[in-house]
PDB file of N, CA, C and O in Angstrom:
ATOM      1  N   GLY A   1       4.200  -0.394   1.700  1.00  0.00           N
ATOM      2  CA  GLY A   1       3.397  -1.577   1.492  1.00  0.00           C
ATOM      3  C   GLY A   1       2.239  -1.643   2.477  1.00  0.00           C
ATOM      4  O   GLY A   1       2.082  -0.780   3.341  1.00  0.00           O
ATOM      5  N   HIS A   2       1.440  -2.680   2.329  1.00  0.00           N
ATOM      6  CA  HIS A   2       0.311  -2.865   3.232  1.00  0.00           C
ATOM      7  C   HIS A   2       0.791  -3.466   4.546  1.00  0.00           C
ATOM      8  O   HIS A   2       1.825  -4.131   4.607  1.00  0.00           O
ATOM      9  N   ASN A   3       0.024  -3.219   5.582  1.00  0.00           N
ATOM     10  CA  ASN A   3       0.254  -3.845   6.877  1.00  0.00           C
ATOM     11  C   ASN A   3       1.605  -3.494   7.485  1.00  0.00           C
ATOM     12  O   ASN A   3       2.125  -4.239   8.315  1.00  0.00           O
ATOM     13  N   GLU A   4       2.176  -2.366   7.077  1.00  0.00           N
ATOM     14  CA  GLU A   4       3.401  -1.937   7.739  1.00  0.00           C
ATOM     15  C   GLU A   4       3.031  -1.273   9.047  1.00  0.00           C
ATOM     16  O   GLU A   4       2.027  -0.570   9.152  1.00  0.00           O
ATOM     17  N   LEU A   5       3.863  -1.513  10.036  1.00  0.00           N
ATOM     18  CA  LEU A   5       3.633  -0.839  11.308  1.00  0.00           C
ATOM     19  C   LEU A   5       4.051   0.610  11.175  1.00  0.00           C
ATOM     20  O   LEU A   5       5.155   0.912  10.724  1.00  0.00           O
ATOM     21  N   VAL A   6       3.181   1.482  11.562  1.00  0.00           N
ATOM     22  CA  VAL A   6       3.560   2.885  11.597  1.00  0.00           C
ATOM     23  C   VAL A   6       3.326   3.403  13.000  1.00  0.00           C
ATOM     24  O   VAL A   6       2.531   2.851  13.761  1.00  0.00           O
ATOM     25  N   GLN A   7       4.012   4.446  13.321  1.00  0.00           N
ATOM     26  CA  GLN A   7       3.811   5.130  14.571  1.00  0.00           C
ATOM     27  C   GLN A   7       3.195   6.468  14.238  1.00  0.00           C
ATOM     28  O   GLN A   7       3.689   7.194  13.376  1.00  0.00           O
ATOM     29  N   VAL A   8       2.136   6.786  14.911  1.00  0.00           N
ATOM     30  CA  VAL A   8       1.541   8.095  14.734  1.00  0.00           C
ATOM     31  C   VAL A   8       2.160   8.988  15.802  1.00  0.00           C
ATOM     32  O   VAL A   8       1.978   8.766  16.999  1.00  0.00           O
ATOM     33  N   VAL A   9       2.884   9.986  15.356  1.00  0.00           N
ATOM     34  CA  VAL A   9       3.631  10.809  16.295  1.00  0.00           C
ATOM     35  C   VAL A   9       3.001  12.192  16.366  1.00  0.00           C
ATOM     36  O   VAL A   9       2.990  12.949  15.395  1.00  0.00           O
ATOM     37  N   VAL A  10       2.490  12.487  17.521  1.00  0.00           N
ATOM     38  CA  VAL A  10       1.943  13.814  17.783  1.00  0.00           C
ATOM     39  C   VAL A  10       2.508  14.215  19.131  1.00  0.00           C
ATOM     40  O   VAL A  10       2.489  13.418  20.069  1.00  0.00           O
ATOM     41  N   ARG A  11       3.008  15.428  19.245  1.00  0.00           N
ATOM     42  CA  ARG A  11       3.482  15.843  20.568  1.00  0.00           C
ATOM     43  C   ARG A  11       2.309  15.764  21.534  1.00  0.00           C
ATOM     44  O   ARG A  11       1.224  16.269  21.247  1.00  0.00           O
ATOM     45  N   PRO A  12       2.530  15.132  22.676  1.00  0.00           N
ATOM     46  CA  PRO A  12       1.390  14.915  23.576  1.00  0.00           C
ATOM     47  C   PRO A  12       0.659  16.204  23.943  1.00  0.00           C
ATOM     48  O   PRO A  12      -0.551  16.192  24.169  1.00  0.00           O
ATOM     49  N   GLU A  13       1.387  17.304  24.000  1.00  0.00           N
ATOM     50  CA  GLU A  13       0.731  18.560  24.391  1.00  0.00           C
ATOM     51  C   GLU A  13      -0.075  19.154  23.235  1.00  0.00           C
ATOM     52  O   GLU A  13      -0.805  20.125  23.433  1.00  0.00           O
ATOM     53  N   ASP A  14       0.044  18.586  22.031  1.00  0.00           N
ATOM     54  CA  ASP A  14      -0.722  19.087  20.885  1.00  0.00           C
ATOM     55  C   ASP A  14      -2.084  18.420  20.751  1.00  0.00           C
ATOM     56  O   ASP A  14      -2.873  18.780  19.877  1.00  0.00           O
ATOM     57  N   ILE A  15      -2.360  17.450  21.615  1.00  0.00           N
ATOM     58  CA  ILE A  15      -3.647  16.763  21.558  1.00  0.00           C
ATOM     59  C   ILE A  15      -4.554  17.394  22.601  1.00  0.00           C
ATOM     60  O   ILE A  15      -4.201  17.493  23.776  1.00  0.00           O
ATOM     61  N   GLN A  16      -5.711  17.812  22.157  1.00  0.00           N
ATOM     62  CA  GLN A  16      -6.672  18.427  23.053  1.00  0.00           C
ATOM     63  C   GLN A  16      -7.728  17.391  23.413  1.00  0.00           C
ATOM     64  O   GLN A  16      -8.317  16.752  22.541  1.00  0.00           O
ATOM     65  N   VAL A  17      -7.954  17.240  24.707  1.00  0.00           N
ATOM     66  CA  VAL A  17      -8.958  16.291  25.170  1.00  0.00           C
ATOM     67  C   VAL A  17     -10.294  17.009  25.248  1.00  0.00           C
ATOM     68  O   VAL A  17     -10.409  18.059  25.879  1.00  0.00           O
ATOM     69  N   VAL A  18     -11.295  16.441  24.607  1.00  0.00           N
ATOM     70  CA  VAL A  18     -12.628  17.051  24.550  1.00  0.00           C
ATOM     71  C   VAL A  18     -13.656  15.960  24.844  1.00  0.00           C
ATOM     72  O   VAL A  18     -13.312  14.778  24.856  1.00  0.00           O
ATOM     73  N   PRO A  19     -14.911  16.341  25.083  1.00  0.00           N
ATOM     74  CA  PRO A  19     -15.941  15.306  25.208  1.00  0.00           C
ATOM     75  C   PRO A  19     -15.955  14.423  23.967  1.00  0.00           C
ATOM     76  O   PRO A  19     -15.710  14.895  22.857  1.00  0.00           O
ATOM     77  N   ALA A  20     -16.240  13.150  24.159  1.00  0.00           N
ATOM     78  CA  ALA A  20     -16.145  12.180  23.054  1.00  0.00           C
ATOM     79  C   ALA A  20     -16.929  12.625  21.823  1.00  0.00           C
ATOM     80  O   ALA A  20     -16.492  12.426  20.690  1.00  0.00           O
ATOM     81  N   ILE A  21     -18.088  13.227  22.058  1.00  0.00           N
ATOM     82  CA  ILE A  21     -18.950  13.596  20.925  1.00  0.00           C
ATOM     83  C   ILE A  21     -18.322  14.704  20.082  1.00  0.00           C
ATOM     84  O   ILE A  21     -18.684  14.877  18.918  1.00  0.00           O
ATOM     85  N   GLN A  22     -17.381  15.456  20.661  1.00  0.00           N
ATOM     86  CA  GLN A  22     -16.744  16.565  19.939  1.00  0.00           C
ATOM     87  C   GLN A  22     -15.412  16.178  19.317  1.00  0.00           C
ATOM     88  O   GLN A  22     -14.818  16.973  18.589  1.00  0.00           O
ATOM     89  N   GLY A  23     -14.934  14.977  19.590  1.00  0.00           N
ATOM     90  CA  GLY A  23     -13.589  14.624  19.149  1.00  0.00           C
ATOM     91  C   GLY A  23     -13.533  14.231  17.692  1.00  0.00           C
ATOM     92  O   GLY A  23     -14.488  13.670  17.153  1.00  0.00           O
ATOM     93  N   GLN A  24     -12.400  14.528  17.045  1.00  0.00           N
ATOM     94  CA  GLN A  24     -12.140  13.976  15.715  1.00  0.00           C
ATOM     95  C   GLN A  24     -11.932  12.469  15.845  1.00  0.00           C
ATOM     96  O   GLN A  24     -12.327  11.688  14.979  1.00  0.00           O
ATOM     97  N   LEU A  25     -11.309  12.094  16.937  1.00  0.00           N
ATOM     98  CA  LEU A  25     -11.039  10.694  17.253  1.00  0.00           C
ATOM     99  C   LEU A  25     -11.593  10.441  18.645  1.00  0.00           C
ATOM    100  O   LEU A  25     -11.658  11.352  19.470  1.00  0.00           O
ATOM    101  N   THR A  26     -11.987   9.213  18.901  1.00  0.00           N
ATOM    102  CA  THR A  26     -12.320   8.857  20.268  1.00  0.00           C
ATOM    103  C   THR A  26     -11.455   7.688  20.683  1.00  0.00           C
ATOM    104  O   THR A  26     -11.081   6.851  19.861  1.00  0.00           O
ATOM    105  N   GLY A  27     -11.145   7.637  21.951  1.00  0.00           N
ATOM    106  CA  GLY A  27     -10.321   6.554  22.464  1.00  0.00           C
ATOM    107  C   GLY A  27     -10.701   6.257  23.898  1.00  0.00           C
ATOM    108  O   GLY A  27     -11.384   7.036  24.562  1.00  0.00           O
ATOM    109  N   VAL A  28     -10.239   5.112  24.354  1.00  0.00           N
ATOM    110  CA  VAL A  28     -10.515   4.677  25.719  1.00  0.00           C
ATOM    111  C   VAL A  28      -9.248   4.847  26.549  1.00  0.00           C
ATOM    112  O   VAL A  28      -8.175   4.372  26.179  1.00  0.00           O
ATOM    113  N   VAL A  29      -9.395   5.527  27.667  1.00  0.00           N
ATOM    114  CA  VAL A  29      -8.265   5.752  28.559  1.00  0.00           C
ATOM    115  C   VAL A  29      -7.878   4.428  29.217  1.00  0.00           C
ATOM    116  O   VAL A  29      -8.708   3.759  29.834  1.00  0.00           O
ATOM    117  N   LYS A  30      -6.607   4.063  29.073  1.00  0.00           N
ATOM    118  CA  LYS A  30      -6.123   2.813  29.654  1.00  0.00           C
ATOM    119  C   LYS A  30      -5.400   3.054  30.973  1.00  0.00           C
ATOM    120  O   LYS A  30      -5.503   2.253  31.902  1.00  0.00           O
ATOM    121  N   GLU A  31      -4.674   4.150  31.047  1.00  0.00           N
ATOM    122  CA  GLU A  31      -3.819   4.378  32.211  1.00  0.00           C
ATOM    123  C   GLU A  31      -3.617   5.875  32.357  1.00  0.00           C
ATOM    124  O   GLU A  31      -3.515   6.598  31.366  1.00  0.00           O
ATOM    125  N   VAL A  32      -3.561   6.328  33.580  1.00  0.00           N
ATOM    126  CA  VAL A  32      -3.327   7.742  33.861  1.00  0.00           C
ATOM    127  C   VAL A  32      -2.209   7.823  34.884  1.00  0.00           C
ATOM    128  O   VAL A  32      -2.288   7.217  35.952  1.00  0.00           O
ATOM    129  N   ILE A  33      -1.168   8.573  34.552  1.00  0.00           N
ATOM    130  CA  ILE A  33      -0.013   8.724  35.439  1.00  0.00           C
ATOM    131  C   ILE A  33       0.143  10.193  35.758  1.00  0.00           C
ATOM    132  O   ILE A  33       0.252  11.021  34.854  1.00  0.00           O
ATOM    133  N   PHE A  34       0.155  10.522  37.033  1.00  0.00           N
ATOM    134  CA  PHE A  34       0.340  11.927  37.420  1.00  0.00           C
ATOM    135  C   PHE A  34       1.822  12.262  37.378  1.00  0.00           C
ATOM    136  O   PHE A  34       2.638  11.602  38.022  1.00  0.00           O
ATOM    137  N   LYS A  35       2.163  13.297  36.614  1.00  0.00           N
ATOM    138  CA  LYS A  35       3.563  13.648  36.405  1.00  0.00           C
ATOM    139  C   LYS A  35       3.969  14.910  37.159  1.00  0.00           C
ATOM    140  O   LYS A  35       5.059  15.437  36.934  1.00  0.00           O
ATOM    141  N   GLY A  36       3.125  15.392  38.035  1.00  0.00           N
ATOM    142  CA  GLY A  36       3.499  16.579  38.804  1.00  0.00           C
ATOM    143  C   GLY A  36       2.887  17.838  38.241  1.00  0.00           C
ATOM    144  O   GLY A  36       2.153  18.531  38.945  1.00  0.00           O
ATOM    145  N   VAL A  37       3.174  18.158  36.969  1.00  0.00           N
ATOM    146  CA  VAL A  37       2.563  19.340  36.355  1.00  0.00           C
ATOM    147  C   VAL A  37       1.406  18.971  35.445  1.00  0.00           C
ATOM    148  O   VAL A  37       0.542  19.801  35.160  1.00  0.00           O
ATOM    149  N   HIS A  38       1.389  17.737  34.994  1.00  0.00           N
ATOM    150  CA  HIS A  38       0.298  17.299  34.122  1.00  0.00           C
ATOM    151  C   HIS A  38       0.097  15.804  34.319  1.00  0.00           C
ATOM    152  O   HIS A  38       0.868  15.133  35.004  1.00  0.00           O
ATOM    153  N   TYR A  39      -0.954  15.311  33.702  1.00  0.00           N
ATOM    154  CA  TYR A  39      -1.221  13.881  33.684  1.00  0.00           C
ATOM    155  C   TYR A  39      -0.776  13.323  32.343  1.00  0.00           C
ATOM    156  O   TYR A  39      -0.964  13.950  31.300  1.00  0.00           O
ATOM    157  N   GLU A  40      -0.187  12.144  32.384  1.00  0.00           N
ATOM    158  CA  GLU A  40       0.121  11.423  31.151  1.00  0.00           C
ATOM    159  C   GLU A  40      -0.935  10.336  31.026  1.00  0.00           C
ATOM    160  O   GLU A  40      -1.043   9.455  31.879  1.00  0.00           O
ATOM    161  N   MET A  41      -1.702  10.408  29.961  1.00  0.00           N
ATOM    162  CA  MET A  41      -2.767   9.437  29.764  1.00  0.00           C
ATOM    163  C   MET A  41      -2.436   8.555  28.572  1.00  0.00           C
ATOM    164  O   MET A  41      -2.051   9.041  27.509  1.00  0.00           O
ATOM    165  N   HIS A  42      -2.591   7.253  28.764  1.00  0.00           N
ATOM    166  CA  HIS A  42      -2.405   6.300  27.676  1.00  0.00           C
ATOM    167  C   HIS A  42      -3.797   5.931  27.183  1.00  0.00           C
ATOM    168  O   HIS A  42      -4.635   5.441  27.941  1.00  0.00           O
ATOM    169  N   VAL A  43      -4.022   6.177  25.897  1.00  0.00           N
ATOM    170  CA  VAL A  43      -5.359   6.043  25.324  1.00  0.00           C
ATOM    171  C   VAL A  43      -5.283   5.101  24.133  1.00  0.00           C
ATOM    172  O   VAL A  43      -4.408   5.236  23.278  1.00  0.00           O
ATOM    173  N   GLU A  44      -6.199   4.152  24.082  1.00  0.00           N
ATOM    174  CA  GLU A  44      -6.234   3.240  22.942  1.00  0.00           C
ATOM    175  C   GLU A  44      -7.282   3.699  21.959  1.00  0.00           C
ATOM    176  O   GLU A  44      -8.434   3.942  22.320  1.00  0.00           O
ATOM    177  N   GLN A  45      -6.865   3.816  20.703  1.00  0.00           N
ATOM    178  CA  GLN A  45      -7.766   4.294  19.654  1.00  0.00           C
ATOM    179  C   GLN A  45      -7.539   3.416  18.423  1.00  0.00           C
ATOM    180  O   GLN A  45      -6.492   3.499  17.781  1.00  0.00           O
ATOM    181  N   ALA A  46      -8.500   2.595  18.105  1.00  0.00           N
ATOM    182  CA  ALA A  46      -8.452   1.766  16.883  1.00  0.00           C
ATOM    183  C   ALA A  46      -7.142   0.993  16.763  1.00  0.00           C
ATOM    184  O   ALA A  46      -6.559   0.915  15.682  1.00  0.00           O
ATOM    185  N   GLY A  47      -6.687   0.432  17.860  1.00  0.00           N
ATOM    186  CA  GLY A  47      -5.481  -0.381  17.818  1.00  0.00           C
ATOM    187  C   GLY A  47      -4.187   0.390  17.967  1.00  0.00           C
ATOM    188  O   GLY A  47      -3.113  -0.210  18.004  1.00  0.00           O
ATOM    189  N   TYR A  48      -4.267   1.714  18.055  1.00  0.00           N
ATOM    190  CA  TYR A  48      -3.081   2.531  18.323  1.00  0.00           C
ATOM    191  C   TYR A  48      -3.088   2.943  19.778  1.00  0.00           C
ATOM    192  O   TYR A  48      -4.150   3.091  20.384  1.00  0.00           O
ATOM    193  N   GLU A  49      -1.912   3.126  20.336  1.00  0.00           N
ATOM    194  CA  GLU A  49      -1.843   3.722  21.659  1.00  0.00           C
ATOM    195  C   GLU A  49      -1.351   5.150  21.512  1.00  0.00           C
ATOM    196  O   GLU A  49      -0.314   5.411  20.901  1.00  0.00           O
ATOM    197  N   TRP A  50      -2.107   6.055  22.077  1.00  0.00           N
ATOM    198  CA  TRP A  50      -1.746   7.461  22.092  1.00  0.00           C
ATOM    199  C   TRP A  50      -1.304   7.825  23.500  1.00  0.00           C
ATOM    200  O   TRP A  50      -1.848   7.324  24.484  1.00  0.00           O
ATOM    201  N   ILE A  51      -0.325   8.689  23.583  1.00  0.00           N
ATOM    202  CA  ILE A  51       0.070   9.248  24.876  1.00  0.00           C
ATOM    203  C   ILE A  51      -0.297  10.718  24.836  1.00  0.00           C
ATOM    204  O   ILE A  51       0.102  11.455  23.934  1.00  0.00           O
ATOM    205  N   ILE A  52      -1.057  11.122  25.824  1.00  0.00           N
ATOM    206  CA  ILE A  52      -1.572  12.490  25.868  1.00  0.00           C
ATOM    207  C   ILE A  52      -1.147  13.127  27.174  1.00  0.00           C
ATOM    208  O   ILE A  52      -1.248  12.512  28.235  1.00  0.00           O
ATOM    209  N   HIS A  53      -0.674  14.352  27.099  1.00  0.00           N
ATOM    210  CA  HIS A  53      -0.404  15.133  28.302  1.00  0.00           C
ATOM    211  C   HIS A  53      -1.547  16.112  28.484  1.00  0.00           C
ATOM    212  O   HIS A  53      -1.884  16.864  27.569  1.00  0.00           O
ATOM    213  N   SER A  54      -2.135  16.101  29.656  1.00  0.00           N
ATOM    214  CA  SER A  54      -3.263  16.977  29.914  1.00  0.00           C
ATOM    215  C   SER A  54      -3.228  17.424  31.360  1.00  0.00           C
ATOM    216  O   SER A  54      -2.786  16.686  32.241  1.00  0.00           O
ATOM    217  N   THR A  55      -3.695  18.631  31.595  1.00  0.00           N
ATOM    218  CA  THR A  55      -3.808  19.083  32.978  1.00  0.00           C
ATOM    219  C   THR A  55      -5.080  18.525  33.615  1.00  0.00           C
ATOM    220  O   THR A  55      -5.231  18.562  34.836  1.00  0.00           O
ATOM    221  N   GLN A  56      -5.997  18.008  32.789  1.00  0.00           N
ATOM    222  CA  GLN A  56      -7.220  17.397  33.292  1.00  0.00           C
ATOM    223  C   GLN A  56      -7.061  15.883  33.222  1.00  0.00           C
ATOM    224  O   GLN A  56      -6.678  15.343  32.184  1.00  0.00           O
ATOM    225  N   ALA A  57      -7.347  15.216  34.298  1.00  0.00           N
ATOM    226  CA  ALA A  57      -7.248  13.754  34.282  1.00  0.00           C
ATOM    227  C   ALA A  57      -8.597  13.163  33.902  1.00  0.00           C
ATOM    228  O   ALA A  57      -9.645  13.605  34.372  1.00  0.00           O
ATOM    229  N   SER A  58      -8.545  12.167  33.049  1.00  0.00           N
ATOM    230  CA  SER A  58      -9.736  11.367  32.776  1.00  0.00           C
ATOM    231  C   SER A  58      -9.598  10.074  33.563  1.00  0.00           C
ATOM    232  O   SER A  58      -8.518   9.751  34.060  1.00  0.00           O
ATOM    233  N   GLU A  59     -10.691   9.339  33.674  1.00  0.00           N
ATOM    234  CA  GLU A  59     -10.675   8.091  34.420  1.00  0.00           C
ATOM    235  C   GLU A  59     -10.340   6.929  33.493  1.00  0.00           C
ATOM    236  O   GLU A  59     -10.792   6.906  32.348  1.00  0.00           O
ATOM    237  N   PRO A  60      -9.549   5.961  33.971  1.00  0.00           N
ATOM    238  CA  PRO A  60      -9.342   4.754  33.166  1.00  0.00           C
ATOM    239  C   PRO A  60     -10.689   4.124  32.807  1.00  0.00           C
ATOM    240  O   PRO A  60     -11.586   4.020  33.644  1.00  0.00           O
ATOM    241  N   GLY A  61     -10.810   3.708  31.548  1.00  0.00           N
ATOM    242  CA  GLY A  61     -12.063   3.146  31.068  1.00  0.00           C
ATOM    243  C   GLY A  61     -12.979   4.178  30.439  1.00  0.00           C
ATOM    244  O   GLY A  61     -13.956   3.832  29.774  1.00  0.00           O
ATOM    245  N   GLU A  62     -12.661   5.447  30.652  1.00  0.00           N
ATOM    246  CA  GLU A  62     -13.501   6.517  30.110  1.00  0.00           C
ATOM    247  C   GLU A  62     -13.262   6.672  28.609  1.00  0.00           C
ATOM    248  O   GLU A  62     -12.134   6.551  28.130  1.00  0.00           O
ATOM    249  N   LEU A  63     -14.339   6.940  27.878  1.00  0.00           N
ATOM    250  CA  LEU A  63     -14.227   7.257  26.453  1.00  0.00           C
ATOM    251  C   LEU A  63     -14.032   8.764  26.328  1.00  0.00           C
ATOM    252  O   LEU A  63     -14.848   9.547  26.815  1.00  0.00           O
ATOM    253  N   ILE A  64     -12.965   9.156  25.684  1.00  0.00           N
ATOM    254  CA  ILE A  64     -12.686  10.588  25.515  1.00  0.00           C
ATOM    255  C   ILE A  64     -12.586  10.917  24.037  1.00  0.00           C
ATOM    256  O   ILE A  64     -12.376  10.035  23.204  1.00  0.00           O
ATOM    257  N   GLY A  65     -12.738  12.183  23.724  1.00  0.00           N
ATOM    258  CA  GLY A  65     -12.503  12.671  22.378  1.00  0.00           C
ATOM    259  C   GLY A  65     -11.145  13.342  22.316  1.00  0.00           C
ATOM    260  O   GLY A  65     -10.654  13.880  23.308  1.00  0.00           O
ATOM    261  N   MET A  66     -10.546  13.303  21.134  1.00  0.00           N
ATOM    262  CA  MET A  66      -9.249  13.942  20.932  1.00  0.00           C
ATOM    263  C   MET A  66      -9.332  14.817  19.699  1.00  0.00           C
ATOM    264  O   MET A  66      -9.848  14.395  18.665  1.00  0.00           O
ATOM    265  N   CYS A  67      -8.835  16.011  19.805  1.00  0.00           N
ATOM    266  CA  CYS A  67      -8.737  16.912  18.658  1.00  0.00           C
ATOM    267  C   CYS A  67      -7.270  17.241  18.429  1.00  0.00           C
ATOM    268  O   CYS A  67      -6.526  17.539  19.363  1.00  0.00           O
ATOM    269  N   ILE A  68      -6.880  17.178  17.173  1.00  0.00           N
ATOM    270  CA  ILE A  68      -5.484  17.406  16.801  1.00  0.00           C
ATOM    271  C   ILE A  68      -5.477  18.347  15.614  1.00  0.00           C
ATOM    272  O   ILE A  68      -6.216  18.143  14.651  1.00  0.00           O
ATOM    273  N   GLY A  69      -4.656  19.364  15.675  1.00  0.00           N
ATOM    274  CA  GLY A  69      -4.518  20.245  14.524  1.00  0.00           C
ATOM    275  C   GLY A  69      -3.911  19.496  13.353  1.00  0.00           C
ATOM    276  O   GLY A  69      -3.068  18.622  13.554  1.00  0.00           O
ATOM    277  N   PRO A  70      -4.322  19.818  12.132  1.00  0.00           N
ATOM    278  CA  PRO A  70      -3.833  19.070  10.974  1.00  0.00           C
ATOM    279  C   PRO A  70      -2.326  19.151  10.786  1.00  0.00           C
ATOM    280  O   PRO A  70      -1.730  18.274  10.162  1.00  0.00           O
ATOM    281  N   ASP A  71      -1.709  20.194  11.318  1.00  0.00           N
ATOM    282  CA  ASP A  71      -0.259  20.319  11.173  1.00  0.00           C
ATOM    283  C   ASP A  71       0.492  19.547  12.240  1.00  0.00           C
ATOM    284  O   ASP A  71       1.723  19.535  12.242  1.00  0.00           O
ATOM    285  N   GLU A  72      -0.225  18.905  13.145  1.00  0.00           N
ATOM    286  CA  GLU A  72       0.450  18.316  14.295  1.00  0.00           C
ATOM    287  C   GLU A  72       0.739  16.829  14.130  1.00  0.00           C
ATOM    288  O   GLU A  72       1.450  16.245  14.948  1.00  0.00           O
ATOM    289  N   ILE A  73       0.196  16.205  13.079  1.00  0.00           N
ATOM    290  CA  ILE A  73       0.335  14.757  12.942  1.00  0.00           C
ATOM    291  C   ILE A  73       1.524  14.428  12.047  1.00  0.00           C
ATOM    292  O   ILE A  73       1.674  14.985  10.960  1.00  0.00           O
ATOM    293  N   HIS A  74       2.355  13.527  12.519  1.00  0.00           N
ATOM    294  CA  HIS A  74       3.514  13.074  11.743  1.00  0.00           C
ATOM    295  C   HIS A  74       3.471  11.554  11.749  1.00  0.00           C
ATOM    296  O   HIS A  74       3.550  10.936  12.810  1.00  0.00           O
ATOM    297  N   ILE A  75       3.348  10.952  10.585  1.00  0.00           N
ATOM    298  CA  ILE A  75       3.354   9.492  10.489  1.00  0.00           C
ATOM    299  C   ILE A  75       4.777   9.069  10.174  1.00  0.00           C
ATOM    300  O   ILE A  75       5.390   9.572   9.232  1.00  0.00           O
ATOM    301  N   MET A  76       5.298   8.143  10.966  1.00  0.00           N
ATOM    302  CA  MET A  76       6.673   7.709  10.758  1.00  0.00           C
ATOM    303  C   MET A  76       6.682   6.203  10.614  1.00  0.00           C
ATOM    304  O   MET A  76       5.897   5.503  11.253  1.00  0.00           O
ATOM    305  N   GLN A  77       7.573   5.709   9.774  1.00  0.00           N
ATOM    306  CA  GLN A  77       7.763   4.263   9.709  1.00  0.00           C
ATOM    307  C   GLN A  77       8.386   3.836  11.025  1.00  0.00           C
ATOM    308  O   GLN A  77       9.333   4.455  11.511  1.00  0.00           O
ATOM    309  N   ARG A  78       7.849   2.784  11.587  1.00  0.00           N
ATOM    310  CA  ARG A  78       8.415   2.299  12.840  1.00  0.00           C
ATOM    311  C   ARG A  78       9.629   1.450  12.527  1.00  0.00           C
ATOM    312  O   ARG A  78       9.565   0.569  11.670  1.00  0.00           O
ATOM    313  N   ALA A  79      10.721   1.696  13.200  1.00  0.00           N
ATOM    314  CA  ALA A  79      11.931   0.897  13.002  1.00  0.00           C
ATOM    315  C   ALA A  79      11.644  -0.537  13.428  1.00  0.00           C
ATOM    316  O   ALA A  79      10.978  -0.781  14.434  1.00  0.00           O
ATOM    317  N   GLU A  80      12.148  -1.467  12.655  1.00  0.00           N
ATOM    318  CA  GLU A  80      11.944  -2.868  13.027  1.00  0.00           C
ATOM    319  C   GLU A  80      12.689  -3.144  14.314  1.00  0.00           C
ATOM    320  O   GLU A  80      13.824  -2.701  14.490  1.00  0.00           O
ATOM    321  N   ALA A  81      12.057  -3.872  15.209  1.00  0.00           N
ATOM    322  CA  ALA A  81      12.681  -4.176  16.498  1.00  0.00           C
ATOM    323  C   ALA A  81      13.803  -5.170  16.316  1.00  0.00           C
ATOM    324  O   ALA A  81      14.452  -5.554  17.289  1.00  0.00           O
TER     325      ALA A  81
END
């Protein structure tokens, strides 16, 4: 139906961070957490929150581009809370 909540599930390591102009999607970095081997970045894109693992850290507030292989996206119905 319409207006169902969905979760866009992409393995964080499958998202490539690129300059905004090169991205299939662009999003704004909300939070960056250093995890030791990589950074976990929380990015808001059109009302969705994406979690991205990257060895390169972006700055909170920065507009970034994201590239995702077509085989990497899985849309799942979100379980009702």
